[in-house]
C-alpha positions as CSV (number, residue, x, y, z in Angstrom):
1,M,0.0,25.6,-12.3
2,E,-2.0,28.4,-10.6
3,L,-2.5,31.7,-12.3
4,H,-0.6,33.5,-9.4
5,S,2.5,31.2,-9.8
6,R,2.4,32.0,-13.7
7,R,2.4,35.7,-12.8
8,W,5.0,35.3,-10.5
9,L,7.5,33.7,-13.1
10,L,6.6,36.2,-15.8
11,N,6.7,39.4,-13.5
12,K,10.5,37.8,-12.4
13,L,11.3,37.4,-16.0
14,L,10.3,40.9,-17.0
15,H,12.2,42.4,-13.7
16,L,15.4,40.5,-14.9
17,G,14.7,42.6,-18.3
18,T,14.2,39.7,-20.6
19,G,10.9,38.2,-22.0
20,L,10.1,34.8,-23.2
21,A,11.6,33.2,-26.3
22,G,8.6,31.7,-28.1
23,L,6.5,29.7,-26.3
24,A,7.6,27.5,-22.8
25,L,6.2,24.7,-21.5
26,L,6.3,23.6,-17.7
27,G,3.8,20.7,-16.8
28,D,0.6,21.9,-17.8
29,C,1.6,25.7,-17.8
30,T,1.6,27.6,-21.2
31,Y,3.2,31.0,-21.2
32,E,2.1,33.7,-23.6
33,K,4.8,35.2,-26.2
34,I,6.2,38.4,-24.8
35,S,8.6,40.7,-26.6
36,P,12.2,40.1,-25.4
37,L,13.5,43.6,-23.3
38,C,17.3,43.3,-24.2
39,E,18.6,46.7,-22.7
40,D,20.3,44.5,-20.0
41,G,21.7,41.8,-22.3
42,P,21.0,37.8,-22.8
43,K,19.0,36.4,-19.7
44,A,17.9,32.9,-18.8
45,L,16.1,31.1,-16.4
46,L,16.3,27.3,-15.3
47,L,12.5,25.8,-14.8
48,L,13.4,22.9,-12.4
49,G,10.6,23.6,-10.0
50,E,9.7,20.2,-10.3
51,T,12.9,18.5,-9.7
52,D,14.9,20.8,-7.0
53,G,14.9,18.7,-3.7
54,L,14.0,15.9,-5.4
55,T,15.8,12.5,-6.8
56,L,16.7,11.3,-10.5
57,Y,17.6,7.8,-11.5
58,G,20.5,6.8,-13.5
59,G,19.7,5.6,-16.9
60,T,16.5,7.5,-16.9
61,E,16.0,10.9,-19.3
62,Y,15.1,14.3,-17.7
63,N,14.0,17.5,-19.7
64,I,16.2,20.4,-18.7
65,R,13.7,23.0,-19.2
66,W,14.4,26.7,-19.1
67,I,13.3,30.2,-20.5
68,A,15.5,32.3,-22.5
69,G,15.4,35.9,-24.3
70,C,18.3,37.9,-26.2
71,V,20.5,34.9,-26.5
72,A,20.8,32.6,-29.5
73,Y,22.9,29.6,-28.5
74,L,23.3,27.9,-24.9
75,R,25.5,25.7,-23.0
76,I,24.5,23.4,-20.6
77,D,26.8,22.5,-17.5
78,F,26.5,19.5,-14.8
79,S,28.2,19.5,-11.5
80,H,27.8,16.6,-9.3
81,N,29.8,18.3,-6.3
82,H,28.1,21.6,-5.2
83,G,29.7,23.3,-8.5
84,L,33.3,22.6,-7.6
85,T,33.7,21.2,-11.0
86,W,31.5,21.4,-14.2
87,Q,31.0,19.3,-17.2
88,T,29.5,20.1,-20.6
89,I,26.6,18.1,-21.4
90,A,25.4,19.9,-24.4
91,E,27.8,22.1,-26.1
92,R,24.9,24.4,-28.8
93,V,21.5,24.4,-28.0
94,A,19.3,26.7,-29.6
95,A,17.9,28.9,-26.5
96,Q,14.4,29.0,-28.4
97,E,14.2,25.3,-28.0
98,G,13.4,25.5,-24.3
99,Q,14.1,21.9,-23.2
100,Y,17.0,19.6,-23.6
101,P,16.6,15.8,-22.9
102,W,19.4,14.6,-20.6
103,E,20.6,10.9,-20.0
104,V,21.0,11.3,-15.9
105,P,24.4,9.4,-15.4
106,Q,25.0,6.1,-13.2
107,I,26.6,8.3,-10.5
108,S,25.9,9.1,-6.7
109,S,25.5,12.4,-5.9
110,Q,23.2,14.9,-3.4
111,L,24.8,18.1,-4.8
112,A,24.1,17.9,-8.1
113,Q,23.0,21.0,-10.3
114,F,22.6,22.7,-13.8
115,R,23.7,25.8,-15.1
116,L,22.9,27.7,-18.8
117,L,25.7,29.8,-20.2
118,N,25.5,32.0,-22.9
119,L,27.6,30.0,-25.7
120,E,29.3,33.1,-27.5
121,S,30.4,34.8,-24.2
122,G,30.6,32.2,-21.7
123,Q,28.8,34.3,-19.2
124,V,26.7,32.1,-16.8
125,L,22.9,32.7,-17.3
126,S,21.2,30.6,-14.4
127,T,22.2,28.2,-12.1
128,S,19.8,25.9,-10.3
129,E,19.0,27.3,-7.0
130,S,18.9,24.1,-4.5
131,F,20.5,20.5,-5.2
132,F,19.1,17.3,-6.6
133,Q,19.9,13.5,-5.7
134,L,21.2,11.3,-8.4
135,I,20.8,7.7,-7.8
136,P,22.6,4.7,-9.8
137,T,20.5,1.7,-11.0
138,A,21.2,-1.4,-12.1
139,S,18.9,-3.5,-14.4
140,L,18.9,-6.9,-15.3
141,L,16.4,-9.2,-17.0
142,I,15.0,-12.7,-15.1
143,K,15.2,-14.5,-18.2
144,D,19.1,-13.8,-18.3
145,H,19.7,-15.5,-14.8
146,P,17.7,-18.9,-14.8
147,T,18.4,-19.4,-11.2
148,L,15.9,-16.4,-10.3
149,N,13.1,-18.6,-12.2
150,S,13.2,-20.5,-9.1
151,I,11.5,-19.5,-5.9
152,G,15.1,-19.3,-3.5
153,G,17.1,-18.7,-6.6
154,V,20.1,-16.9,-6.1
155,V,22.8,-14.9,-7.9
156,L,25.6,-12.7,-7.3
157,Y,25.5,-9.9,-9.2
158,Q,28.2,-7.8,-10.0
159,H,27.7,-4.0,-11.1
160,P,30.6,-1.3,-11.6
161,V,28.8,1.1,-9.0
162,F,27.3,-1.2,-6.6
163,D,30.1,-4.0,-6.4
164,T,28.6,-7.4,-5.8
165,I,25.3,-7.6,-4.7
166,S,23.1,-11.0,-3.6
167,I,19.8,-11.3,-5.6
168,I,17.4,-13.9,-3.8
169,R,14.0,-14.7,-5.1
170,T,11.8,-15.1,-2.2
171,A,8.1,-15.4,-4.0
172,V,6.7,-14.6,-7.3
173,D,7.3,-10.9,-7.6
174,R,9.3,-10.3,-4.8
175,F,13.0,-10.5,-3.9
176,T,15.4,-9.9,-1.2
177,I,18.5,-7.6,-2.5
178,L,21.6,-8.0,0.1
179,N,24.5,-5.2,0.3
180,L,27.3,-7.4,1.1
181,N,28.9,-4.9,3.8
182,C,28.9,-6.2,7.0
183,T,26.9,-4.0,9.2
184,H,29.5,-4.2,12.4
185,N,32.6,-2.2,10.8
186,G,31.4,-2.3,6.9
187,C,34.2,-4.7,5.9
188,P,32.7,-6.8,2.4
189,V,31.7,-10.2,3.3
190,D,32.6,-13.2,1.8
191,T,30.7,-16.4,0.6
192,P,31.7,-19.9,1.3
193,D,28.8,-21.4,-1.0
194,Q,27.6,-19.1,-3.8
195,G,25.5,-17.2,-1.7
196,N,23.7,-19.5,0.8
197,S,25.8,-17.9,4.0
198,W,28.0,-15.0,4.5
199,V,31.0,-14.5,6.5
200,C,32.9,-11.4,7.5
201,P,36.7,-11.8,7.2
202,C,37.4,-8.9,9.5
203,H,35.8,-9.8,13.0
204,G,34.2,-13.6,12.1
205,S,30.2,-12.3,11.9
206,E,28.2,-14.5,10.2
207,F,24.9,-14.1,8.5
208,S,22.4,-16.2,6.9
209,K,21.6,-16.7,2.7
210,L,19.0,-13.5,3.5
211,G,21.1,-11.5,5.5
212,C,20.2,-12.7,9.0
213,V,22.9,-12.6,11.9
214,K,23.9,-15.9,12.6
215,M,27.0,-14.9,14.9
216,G,28.0,-11.7,16.2
217,P,29.8,-9.2,16.6
218,A,27.7,-7.9,14.1
219,R,24.0,-7.3,15.5
220,R,22.1,-5.9,12.8
221,P,21.1,-7.9,9.4
222,L,22.9,-7.1,6.2
223,A,21.0,-4.1,4.9
224,L,18.7,-4.2,1.7
225,H,18.8,-2.4,-1.6
226,E,15.5,-1.0,-2.8
227,Y,13.7,-2.1,-6.5
228,T,11.2,-2.5,-8.8
229,F,10.1,-5.4,-10.7
230,N,8.0,-5.5,-14.0
231,A,6.5,-9.0,-13.9
232,T,5.1,-8.1,-17.9
233,T,8.8,-7.6,-18.7
234,G,10.6,-9.7,-16.1
235,E,12.8,-6.6,-15.4
236,L,14.5,-6.2,-12.2
237,L,15.4,-2.5,-11.6
238,I,17.7,-2.2,-8.5
239,Y,18.5,1.1,-6.6
240,L,21.8,2.0,-4.8
241,T,19.9,3.4,-2.2
242,Q,20.1,0.9,1.0
243,R,17.4,0.0,3.6
244,E,18.9,-0.5,7.1
245,R,17.1,-3.5,9.3
246,Q,17.3,-3.9,12.9
247,T,16.0,-7.4,12.9
248,C,15.5,-10.3,10.2
């Protein structure tokens, strides 16, 4: 972080009437210790600049970071709905720790926030100023699904967030992962042959194994789920995000 950015943050904290409780780290920046100024009571500031407006994926770990002064213990809350409801994720954290490792939940949200509270008084000291996105993920190992060892192999995979998805291996390191909602009106599609074709029970649209339209009224192929594949471990990590297709 550039020098002027560090000065801006330090000046902001001093303006709030507090200093740094020990050494706080943010990325490659180290902030020097400053004697707390406690005339205005306890203060804290979330350090979320690297996350605000970005995306966190379910099942990963994220370090919530802050700077605090004149307060002994913090409570950390999380909201997935623009602050309408809050859930406590850490009840008693020493303010001087400056960070807390949080396992990102497997939920979908575009309006997620954190807030820090003074544990003793319940006063809200800091709330993240902008929202971040949460995207659920599903992880599976190819070795647990033998049909995916072969090109063309298909697995119907059930997940509590995704519902059922179809996974087809199309190359050594490539997969097609279908969202199984019809692109006509969103009805869940059915398969009469274990994923080799798909039929919409609502209006009769038909799709191929790879989700291409065989018969309308649907005009667009089934949407795809994004993924990453680790060829070394054989882990397939699937994201709830979808990519719409116009053609197939």
